[in-house]
Backbone bond lengths (Angstrom), bond angles and torsions (degrees), N, CA, C in turn:
res aa  C-N    CA-C-N  psi(-1)  N-CA   C-N-CA  omega(-1)  CA-C   N-CA-C  phi
1 M - - - 1.473 - - 1.541 109.22 -
2 T 1.324 115.56 128.66 1.466 120.43 -178.02 1.520 110.37 -76.33
3 K 1.319 115.26 129.76 1.460 119.77 178.66 1.522 110.28 -75.79
4 E 1.326 115.58 144.96 1.472 120.54 177.07 1.518 109.25 -67.17
5 K 1.314 115.53 138.16 1.452 120.47 -177.98 1.517 110.34 -116.10
6 K 1.315 116.48 160.67 1.461 121.68 178.13 1.525 109.67 -140.11
7 S 1.301 115.81 163.33 1.461 121.00 -180.00 1.529 110.04 -66.40
8 P 1.331 117.05 142.97 1.462 119.50 176.85 1.524 113.24 -76.63
9 L 1.348 116.52 -9.75 1.464 120.17 -178.58 1.522 109.65 -81.45
10 T 1.298 116.40 128.18 1.469 120.77 -178.79 1.515 112.50 -92.22
11 A 1.326 117.84 -13.07 1.468 121.52 179.48 1.512 108.87 -145.36
12 K 1.317 115.83 152.83 1.454 119.87 177.46 1.522 110.15 -69.52
13 P 1.343 117.63 146.89 1.471 119.72 -179.48 1.526 111.24 -70.01
14 L 1.322 115.75 154.98 1.452 120.51 174.11 1.525 109.19 -72.73
15 R 1.322 116.61 166.68 1.452 120.86 -174.84 1.524 111.93 -86.17
16 N 1.335 115.39 156.72 1.456 122.51 -178.11 1.523 110.71 -97.68
17 P 1.345 118.55 161.97 1.466 120.14 175.61 1.523 110.94 -60.21
18 G 1.331 116.12 133.08 1.459 120.56 177.25 1.511 114.88 73.41
19 Q 1.333 119.05 14.02 1.461 120.50 -175.15 1.523 111.74 -65.35
20 S 1.338 118.28 -37.84 1.474 120.13 178.12 1.520 110.93 -62.11
21 L 1.340 116.88 -40.26 1.462 120.04 179.43 1.521 110.84 -70.43
22 D 1.325 117.71 -36.79 1.466 120.04 174.21 1.526 110.62 -59.32
23 E 1.319 116.47 -44.28 1.457 120.58 179.71 1.519 111.50 -64.70
24 E 1.333 116.89 -37.91 1.464 120.41 179.02 1.523 111.14 -68.93
25 I 1.338 116.97 -38.42 1.464 121.01 177.24 1.528 110.10 -62.04
26 N 1.334 116.76 -48.16 1.462 120.43 -179.64 1.525 111.62 -62.14
27 K 1.331 115.82 -38.19 1.464 119.28 179.52 1.518 110.88 -66.24
28 L 1.332 117.09 -41.84 1.466 120.17 178.32 1.524 111.18 -60.98
29 I 1.333 116.20 -46.21 1.464 120.04 -177.42 1.526 110.77 -67.30
30 D 1.325 116.69 -44.83 1.467 120.43 -176.54 1.524 111.98 -70.30
31 D 1.340 116.98 -44.88 1.460 120.25 -173.85 1.521 112.79 -81.52
32 K 1.326 117.11 -42.23 1.458 120.12 -173.61 1.528 113.05 -104.14
33 G 1.321 116.68 -40.48 1.457 119.55 -176.48 1.514 112.66 -59.15
34 T 1.333 116.59 -45.48 1.460 120.70 179.94 1.523 111.41 -63.04
35 L 1.343 115.84 -42.71 1.467 120.34 -179.87 1.523 110.91 -61.55
36 Y 1.336 116.69 -46.51 1.456 119.59 -178.17 1.524 111.28 -66.39
37 A 1.334 116.85 -35.25 1.464 119.98 177.45 1.527 111.01 -63.72
38 V 1.323 116.80 -40.93 1.467 120.91 177.65 1.526 110.36 -64.33
39 I 1.334 116.29 -41.25 1.467 120.39 178.78 1.519 110.30 -59.84
40 V 1.333 117.14 -36.27 1.463 120.92 179.83 1.524 111.54 -73.23
41 I 1.321 117.50 -46.47 1.463 121.79 -168.83 1.529 113.04 -80.75
42 F 1.344 116.88 -42.71 1.465 120.11 -171.12 1.530 112.83 -59.76
43 P 1.332 120.21 -50.61 1.471 118.63 -179.58 1.524 112.83 -65.74
44 I 1.344 117.98 -28.52 1.467 119.81 176.66 1.521 110.13 -65.47
45 V 1.332 116.26 -40.27 1.466 120.30 177.30 1.518 110.42 -62.55
46 L 1.338 116.53 -43.57 1.466 119.85 178.59 1.527 111.15 -60.90
47 A 1.327 116.22 -45.53 1.457 120.22 -179.98 1.527 111.02 -62.17
48 A 1.347 116.10 -40.73 1.464 119.72 179.37 1.531 111.09 -61.99
49 L 1.325 116.21 -40.48 1.463 119.69 178.24 1.523 111.15 -62.75
50 E 1.318 115.29 -41.36 1.457 118.28 179.88 1.518 111.89 -66.77
51 W 1.344 118.41 -39.16 1.454 120.73 176.69 1.532 110.83 -64.61
52 W 1.311 114.72 -34.32 1.473 117.93 176.42 1.523 111.06 -63.78
53 R 1.332 115.73 -42.56 1.477 118.71 176.98 1.529 110.94 -63.19
54 W 1.329 114.96 -38.95 1.472 119.23 179.04 1.524 110.53 -64.96
55 Y 1.336 115.68 -41.11 1.464 120.27 179.83 1.522 110.63 -63.05
56 K 1.320 117.54 -35.82 1.459 122.84 -179.84 1.526 111.87 -85.18
57 E 1.333 115.77 7.81 1.470 121.93 178.90 1.513 112.39 61.07
58 L 1.276 115.51 34.81 1.452 120.25 172.49 1.514 108.73 -84.28
59 P 1.326 118.51 153.16 1.477 121.28 -173.26 1.526 113.48 -78.25
60 Y 1.343 116.14 58.27 1.464 120.65 176.82 1.523 108.54 -131.18
61 S 1.315 115.62 143.21 1.463 120.41 177.55 1.525 109.79 -102.98
62 P 1.344 117.11 129.93 1.460 119.56 -179.04 1.524 114.08 -84.56
63 W 1.301 117.82 -6.51 1.459 118.82 -170.32 1.528 113.38 -65.27
64 I 1.330 116.69 -39.85 1.477 119.28 -179.22 1.526 109.89 -63.33
65 Y 1.331 115.71 -45.28 1.467 118.77 -179.22 1.528 111.22 -68.81
66 T 1.322 116.40 -32.41 1.460 119.27 177.73 1.520 111.31 -64.74
67 I 1.329 115.43 -42.10 1.469 119.69 177.64 1.521 110.59 -63.19
68 I 1.354 115.95 -44.15 1.464 119.90 178.13 1.534 110.09 -61.78
69 A 1.348 115.60 -43.56 1.469 119.40 -179.78 1.522 110.96 -62.25
70 F 1.324 116.83 -42.68 1.464 120.04 -179.61 1.526 110.95 -63.52
71 A 1.341 116.70 -45.34 1.467 120.29 -178.36 1.531 111.13 -65.37
72 C 1.335 116.54 -48.51 1.466 119.98 -177.75 1.518 111.50 -67.14
73 S 1.331 116.91 -41.28 1.464 119.64 -179.44 1.523 111.38 -66.21
74 S 1.328 116.82 -39.51 1.465 119.94 178.23 1.522 110.17 -61.64
75 F 1.342 115.48 -44.93 1.468 119.94 178.63 1.528 110.18 -63.64
76 G 1.346 116.97 -44.95 1.458 120.81 -178.23 1.526 112.28 -64.57
77 F 1.346 117.41 -42.57 1.461 120.39 178.37 1.524 111.22 -63.76
78 Y 1.334 116.13 -39.61 1.463 120.28 178.37 1.524 110.66 -61.90
79 K 1.343 116.31 -45.48 1.463 120.50 -179.75 1.527 111.39 -67.08
80 L 1.336 116.80 -38.40 1.460 119.95 178.28 1.521 111.28 -65.53
81 F 1.331 117.16 -36.59 1.457 120.93 178.03 1.525 110.47 -64.87
82 K 1.344 116.82 -44.25 1.459 120.42 177.39 1.526 110.57 -64.16
83 L 1.327 116.18 -41.63 1.464 120.50 179.35 1.526 110.19 -63.26
84 R 1.316 117.44 -38.90 1.468 121.61 178.21 1.523 110.75 -59.96
85 N 1.333 116.77 -43.13 1.463 120.11 179.14 1.529 111.28 -66.88
86 Q 1.351 116.60 -38.90 1.462 119.72 177.13 1.522 111.05 -61.27
87 V 1.330 115.75 -47.78 1.464 120.38 -179.19 1.528 110.48 -63.90
88 K 1.343 116.62 -38.46 1.463 120.64 179.03 1.523 110.94 -61.09
89 N 1.344 116.71 -45.10 1.463 120.45 179.75 1.525 111.53 -66.54
90 L 1.339 116.08 -39.49 1.463 119.12 178.34 1.522 111.29 -65.28
91 K 1.327 116.69 -40.42 1.465 119.80 178.64 1.517 111.05 -65.12
92 L 1.332 116.84 -36.27 1.457 120.07 176.93 1.525 110.08 -61.74
93 G 1.341 115.71 -45.93 1.460 119.54 177.75 1.512 112.85 -64.70
94 R 1.319 116.54 -41.08 1.474 120.32 179.16 1.525 111.50 -62.79
95 D 1.337 116.64 -45.08 1.461 119.91 -179.28 1.528 110.75 -64.48
96 G 1.339 116.33 -35.54 1.463 119.63 176.35 1.515 111.27 -63.26
97 E 1.338 116.95 -43.94 1.463 120.17 179.40 1.529 111.29 -63.97
98 K 1.326 116.88 -37.86 1.461 119.64 178.73 1.522 110.98 -66.83
99 A 1.340 115.97 -39.63 1.465 119.05 178.95 1.524 111.17 -64.24
100 V 1.324 116.56 -42.97 1.466 120.48 177.76 1.521 110.32 -64.21
101 G 1.326 116.49 -40.65 1.462 120.12 177.86 1.519 112.14 -58.49
102 Q 1.342 116.49 -35.99 1.463 119.61 179.03 1.528 111.52 -68.43
103 Y 1.337 117.35 -36.68 1.467 119.60 175.28 1.527 110.53 -64.25
104 L 1.327 116.17 -40.86 1.460 120.21 -177.03 1.527 111.95 -69.54
105 E 1.326 116.61 -25.30 1.460 119.18 178.87 1.523 111.87 -60.12
106 L 1.336 116.36 -25.37 1.466 119.80 178.07 1.527 111.26 -60.86
107 L 1.343 116.01 -28.47 1.461 120.14 -178.07 1.524 112.22 -73.56
108 R 1.328 117.46 -22.95 1.470 119.67 177.71 1.523 110.56 -60.71
109 E 1.333 115.65 -36.79 1.463 119.72 -178.75 1.523 111.66 -62.76
110 R 1.342 115.86 -19.94 1.468 119.99 -179.22 1.523 111.48 -106.10
111 G 1.327 115.79 17.76 1.456 119.64 172.44 1.504 116.07 94.42
112 A 1.345 118.82 1.39 1.463 120.81 179.85 1.528 110.21 -77.22
113 K 1.318 115.93 153.62 1.460 122.88 173.50 1.523 107.42 -102.87
114 V 1.330 116.85 125.37 1.465 121.79 -175.33 1.526 109.11 -120.56
115 F 1.327 115.52 128.71 1.463 121.94 179.24 1.526 108.71 -123.48
116 H 1.337 115.33 149.23 1.457 120.71 -178.06 1.526 110.59 -125.36
117 D 1.329 114.97 145.22 1.463 122.43 169.31 1.531 112.27 55.44
118 I 1.308 116.05 61.05 1.467 121.04 177.29 1.519 107.89 -83.32
119 V 1.318 116.30 117.71 1.463 121.54 -172.38 1.518 110.52 -90.66
120 G 1.345 114.96 128.11 1.455 121.26 173.11 1.519 110.26 -108.04
121 N 1.309 117.27 -160.71 1.456 122.15 -179.65 1.527 109.58 -86.22
122 G 1.334 116.15 92.31 1.454 120.68 179.33 1.523 113.97 86.57
123 F 1.310 119.22 10.50 1.462 122.76 177.98 1.520 108.47 -155.50
124 N 1.333 115.18 174.41 1.465 119.01 174.51 1.515 109.66 -146.21
125 I 1.322 115.85 152.62 1.456 122.32 173.10 1.523 106.52 -99.79
126 D 1.322 116.67 124.13 1.464 120.11 -173.43 1.524 112.22 -61.99
127 H 1.343 117.17 -46.58 1.465 120.71 -177.34 1.533 109.32 -148.52
128 V 1.316 114.79 149.58 1.465 121.76 172.33 1.521 107.94 -133.00
129 V 1.335 115.83 132.20 1.467 121.99 176.35 1.520 108.31 -116.29
130 I 1.318 115.96 127.25 1.465 121.92 176.24 1.523 107.10 -119.02
131 S 1.323 116.26 115.74 1.462 120.66 -178.47 1.523 109.32 -144.52
132 T 1.305 116.23 174.06 1.464 119.75 177.60 1.533 110.68 -64.39
133 N 1.334 117.23 -17.58 1.467 121.44 178.28 1.525 112.51 -85.78
134 G 1.323 116.86 -0.04 1.454 120.75 177.70 1.515 112.43 128.36
135 I 1.335 115.18 -176.53 1.463 122.44 177.85 1.524 107.57 -115.00
136 F 1.341 116.09 135.33 1.454 121.05 -173.03 1.538 110.02 -133.76
137 T 1.326 116.10 132.73 1.458 120.78 168.62 1.526 107.15 -98.55
138 V 1.330 116.49 137.15 1.465 121.02 -175.13 1.527 108.97 -123.44
139 E 1.320 115.62 115.74 1.465 122.56 175.88 1.527 108.29 -101.77
140 T 1.338 116.52 126.05 1.462 121.52 -178.59 1.525 110.06 -100.49
141 K 1.319 116.27 128.70 1.463 122.16 175.69 1.535 107.57 -121.00
142 T 1.321 116.03 109.68 1.456 121.21 -177.70 1.522 108.96 -105.41
143 Y 1.316 116.17 103.48 1.464 122.26 -178.02 1.529 109.55 -110.84
144 S 1.334 115.76 142.67 1.456 120.33 173.97 1.527 110.02 -67.32
145 K 1.327 115.68 149.52 1.462 121.61 179.73 1.535 109.57 -112.59
146 P 1.338 116.43 154.28 1.470 118.41 174.05 1.525 110.66 -58.80
147 A 1.324 115.22 147.24 1.469 119.47 -176.34 1.520 111.98 -67.05
148 T 1.329 117.32 -28.75 1.464 120.79 -179.11 1.526 110.04 -129.39
149 G 1.319 115.77 162.11 1.456 120.62 177.59 1.524 112.17 86.29
150 K 1.321 115.26 164.95 1.452 121.72 179.74 1.522 110.05 -88.01
151 S 1.314 116.67 127.83 1.459 121.44 -178.64 1.519 109.36 -116.51
152 S 1.327 116.10 142.38 1.468 119.59 -179.70 1.520 109.75 -149.86
153 I 1.324 114.19 164.73 1.460 122.04 175.49 1.525 107.89 -118.82
154 Q 1.328 116.12 125.40 1.460 122.37 178.93 1.530 107.60 -99.08
155 Y 1.331 114.92 128.09 1.471 119.72 -178.96 1.522 108.95 -113.45
156 F 1.322 114.94 115.05 1.449 121.94 175.05 1.534 108.55 -106.33
157 D 1.317 117.85 -178.33 1.469 120.90 -172.50 1.523 112.68 -54.35
158 K 1.331 117.60 -45.79 1.464 119.47 -173.89 1.524 112.46 -131.14
159 K 1.303 118.09 18.86 1.459 119.35 179.79 1.522 110.93 -152.66
160 L 1.323 114.06 159.85 1.457 122.69 177.03 1.529 108.46 -121.47
161 V 1.309 116.04 136.66 1.457 121.32 174.64 1.523 106.69 -115.66
162 I 1.335 115.65 110.72 1.458 121.85 -173.77 1.526 109.06 -103.97
163 D 1.323 115.58 112.38 1.455 122.41 -179.92 1.535 111.49 53.34
164 G 1.332 116.14 41.93 1.453 121.19 176.09 1.515 115.24 89.91
165 F 1.330 118.79 -5.35 1.464 122.25 -178.45 1.519 109.35 -119.13
166 E 1.332 115.80 131.61 1.459 119.79 178.97 1.521 109.64 -68.55
167 S 1.317 116.20 132.00 1.453 121.10 -178.95 1.516 110.74 -67.15
168 K 1.329 115.96 132.34 1.463 120.70 179.75 1.526 112.38 -91.87
169 T 1.319 116.96 -8.22 1.459 120.21 179.92 1.518 110.23 -91.81
170 D 1.305 115.48 153.68 1.471 120.94 -178.44 1.522 110.22 -87.29
171 I 1.319 116.28 62.91 1.461 120.65 -176.02 1.526 110.64 -64.42
172 L 1.332 116.68 -44.96 1.465 120.31 -177.69 1.527 110.95 -68.18
173 V 1.338 116.24 -38.98 1.467 120.52 177.70 1.522 110.08 -63.82
174 Q 1.330 116.25 -41.90 1.465 120.88 178.27 1.526 111.01 -60.04
175 A 1.328 116.43 -44.51 1.467 120.26 -178.86 1.525 111.14 -62.30
176 K 1.336 117.19 -41.92 1.467 120.69 178.84 1.529 110.54 -65.96
177 A 1.326 116.35 -40.04 1.472 119.97 179.95 1.522 110.99 -63.33
178 E 1.330 117.24 -39.00 1.463 120.49 178.64 1.525 110.87 -64.69
179 A 1.327 117.14 -40.31 1.466 120.33 178.45 1.525 110.95 -64.90
180 N 1.332 116.72 -41.08 1.467 120.36 178.61 1.523 110.93 -64.99
181 W 1.336 116.00 -40.89 1.468 119.38 179.14 1.523 110.96 -63.04
182 L 1.326 116.38 -43.36 1.466 119.55 -179.99 1.518 110.91 -65.17
183 N 1.320 117.46 -38.42 1.462 120.66 177.59 1.524 110.62 -59.66
184 S 1.352 115.87 -44.82 1.473 119.77 178.22 1.515 111.25 -64.21
185 L 1.331 116.23 -40.12 1.468 119.84 -179.57 1.525 110.93 -64.46
186 L 1.318 117.45 -47.49 1.461 120.33 -178.89 1.527 111.55 -64.54
187 K 1.330 116.08 -35.96 1.469 118.83 176.94 1.521 110.49 -64.50
188 E 1.344 115.35 -38.91 1.467 119.96 178.43 1.527 111.14 -67.44
189 M 1.350 117.00 -40.05 1.459 120.81 -175.88 1.519 112.77 -79.69
190 T 1.341 117.87 -29.42 1.463 120.24 -173.08 1.527 114.13 -118.77
191 G 1.347 116.03 -17.06 1.452 119.27 -176.55 1.520 113.43 82.27
192 K 1.337 117.20 3.18 1.461 121.29 -178.69 1.529 109.96 -121.49
193 S 1.323 115.95 140.17 1.454 121.15 176.37 1.521 109.64 -96.52
194 C 1.333 116.63 155.40 1.455 120.44 -179.24 1.525 109.29 -152.65
195 K 1.307 116.10 154.87 1.451 121.11 177.38 1.523 109.05 -84.86
196 I 1.326 115.97 129.92 1.460 120.76 -176.13 1.528 109.25 -119.92
197 K 1.316 115.95 133.28 1.456 121.42 -178.75 1.524 110.43 -96.48
198 P 1.341 117.25 118.96 1.469 118.70 175.98 1.524 111.34 -80.16
199 V 1.333 115.44 141.60 1.460 121.58 -178.36 1.532 108.17 -133.77
200 V 1.333 116.39 138.96 1.467 122.26 171.44 1.522 107.36 -120.26
201 V 1.333 116.65 128.84 1.463 120.11 179.56 1.527 109.74 -120.11
202 F 1.329 115.30 143.88 1.459 123.43 179.28 1.521 108.52 -121.26
203 P 1.334 118.57 96.79 1.467 120.54 -179.41 1.527 111.85 -58.20
204 G 1.340 115.10 132.04 1.448 120.80 174.21 1.510 116.23 82.56
205 W 1.333 118.26 -1.11 1.461 121.30 -177.26 1.529 110.90 -104.94
206 Y 1.323 114.62 148.47 1.461 121.21 173.62 1.524 107.93 -88.73
207 I 1.328 117.03 124.86 1.462 122.45 -174.35 1.529 109.61 -107.17
208 Q 1.318 116.21 131.02 1.461 122.36 173.30 1.531 108.30 -117.97
209 C 1.320 116.39 115.36 1.463 121.64 -176.90 1.528 110.02 -96.76
210 H 1.335 115.70 123.10 1.470 121.93 177.53 1.537 110.58 -113.94
211 A 1.336 116.01 17.70 1.466 120.75 -178.29 1.527 109.22 -106.13
212 D 1.328 115.73 137.12 1.466 121.38 177.15 1.525 109.43 -92.22
213 N 1.347 115.70 123.22 1.466 121.49 179.45 1.536 111.00 49.46
214 P 1.318 118.27 59.43 1.470 121.22 -174.78 1.526 112.91 -68.47
215 D 1.337 114.86 150.33 1.466 120.44 176.01 1.522 111.17 -68.88
216 V 1.318 115.95 -30.40 1.465 121.76 -178.90 1.521 108.59 -121.29
217 W 1.322 116.50 132.43 1.454 119.32 171.85 1.524 108.61 -79.91
218 V 1.325 117.47 132.69 1.462 123.11 173.49 1.526 106.34 -119.92
219 L 1.343 116.12 115.60 1.459 120.43 -168.24 1.521 112.36 -141.54
220 N 1.323 114.57 161.52 1.450 120.51 159.85 1.532 106.40 -78.26
221 P 1.330 118.88 137.23 1.475 119.31 -174.86 1.525 114.69 -58.15
222 K 1.331 117.49 -24.79 1.460 119.15 178.48 1.526 111.76 -62.20
223 A 1.341 116.18 -28.79 1.466 120.39 -177.36 1.522 112.69 -86.19
224 L 1.331 117.38 -14.72 1.462 119.77 -172.11 1.528 114.07 -62.05
225 P 1.345 120.50 -47.24 1.469 118.91 179.77 1.529 113.13 -55.67
226 K 1.333 116.65 -40.26 1.467 120.06 179.99 1.525 111.31 -68.20
227 Y 1.336 116.92 -39.64 1.465 120.47 177.48 1.527 110.49 -60.35
228 I 1.330 116.23 -43.39 1.464 119.93 -179.20 1.522 110.29 -65.28
229 E 1.319 117.06 -44.17 1.463 120.40 -178.97 1.528 112.27 -64.27
230 N 1.327 116.65 -31.09 1.464 120.69 -179.35 1.526 113.20 -84.53
231 N 1.327 116.84 -7.37 1.457 119.92 177.53 1.533 109.42 -71.66
232 P 1.329 118.11 142.33 1.475 119.79 -179.57 1.528 112.14 -58.05
233 I 1.306 116.56 152.22 1.460 122.15 177.84 1.527 109.87 -61.39
234 Q 1.341 115.50 129.04 1.458 121.50 -177.78 1.533 112.64 -116.32
235 L 1.336 116.16 -33.44 1.465 120.64 -171.91 1.526 110.31 -129.46
236 T 1.314 114.47 153.94 1.456 119.85 171.06 1.527 108.66 -82.82
237 R 1.329 116.64 165.57 1.457 120.43 177.93 1.525 111.02 -60.58
238 E 1.322 116.83 -37.24 1.468 120.37 178.86 1.525 110.81 -64.55
239 E 1.347 117.40 -39.96 1.469 120.47 178.53 1.520 111.14 -67.31
240 V 1.326 117.37 -36.87 1.465 120.69 176.66 1.526 110.06 -58.81
241 N 1.325 116.21 -49.23 1.468 120.20 179.78 1.523 111.59 -64.47
242 F 1.336 116.41 -36.01 1.459 120.96 -178.54 1.530 110.77 -66.07
243 F 1.328 117.59 -48.55 1.463 121.26 179.40 1.531 111.09 -67.28
244 A 1.326 117.17 -38.71 1.464 120.72 179.66 1.528 110.81 -63.81
245 Y 1.324 116.27 -39.25 1.469 119.63 178.18 1.527 110.45 -64.42
246 G 1.327 117.05 -43.16 1.456 120.42 179.73 1.521 111.77 -62.49
247 L 1.335 117.72 -41.71 1.461 120.43 -179.73 1.520 111.49 -69.68
248 S 1.322 117.51 -42.13 1.466 119.86 179.44 1.524 110.96 -63.84
249 R 1.326 117.15 -34.72 1.474 120.25 176.93 1.522 110.77 -64.07
250 H 1.338 117.04 -41.30 1.459 120.87 177.86 1.533 110.54 -63.16
251 I 1.339 117.15 -45.04 1.471 120.65 -177.83 1.520 111.21 -60.61
252 R 1.334 116.27 -45.72 1.458 119.59 -178.48 1.534 111.95 -68.11
253 N 1.321 116.10 -33.80 1.463 119.16 -178.37 1.525 112.75 -74.17
254 T 1.338 117.43 -23.41 1.465 120.28 -175.38 1.522 113.36 -98.81
255 Q 1.345 118.87 -5.31 1.466 119.82 178.99 1.531 110.53 -73.24
């Protein structure tokens, strides 16, 4: 008689950089991509069969099926093109989060606790760093750059100018909201409140900061580890472990 077996893992694994975007990409391809492909292929097959009957002088007209094939294929190709652009943008964001995650891994060697893809209610925080220098939420924004010319992001007190155009999205507001949410979560999980620094990083962009003592750091991810290390000491090693344990418990419980 075979004995019942169980997994050797006692806890669910923590999440990886860009995992939410990976899941969204797979869902788009599985749920929509397959459907649109069928919409394209199936009526073409029907039309081909009808043309074959016509070629063999069988009493069938291919015109109705040809019209159906043209309409369905046009719709399917249009949807596949839109889906391709969606997946392309998601992959760009995912790759940016993975690149930032690799920079943050350097902080582990210095005792920091690094978490990726913390899922909230309808949103996610790309990265969280808990170290003796403080707690940081990191939002990654991966934008395409012009193929030629020098591109930069200008950061003023309450606005961002990206490649000469003022950003219409509430990137800074989003970053602050994520920090506030994490503060509430950690207080709920540990019973202790803490000050959390929101950070927005733009992989591959040159950042010029014109803000004095900004509420949100806006950086190239290469500079982030140094910024964190230069921040004044905020927590003891015991507090770092305490907050990290509380956050990891939340992540495992919500997967």
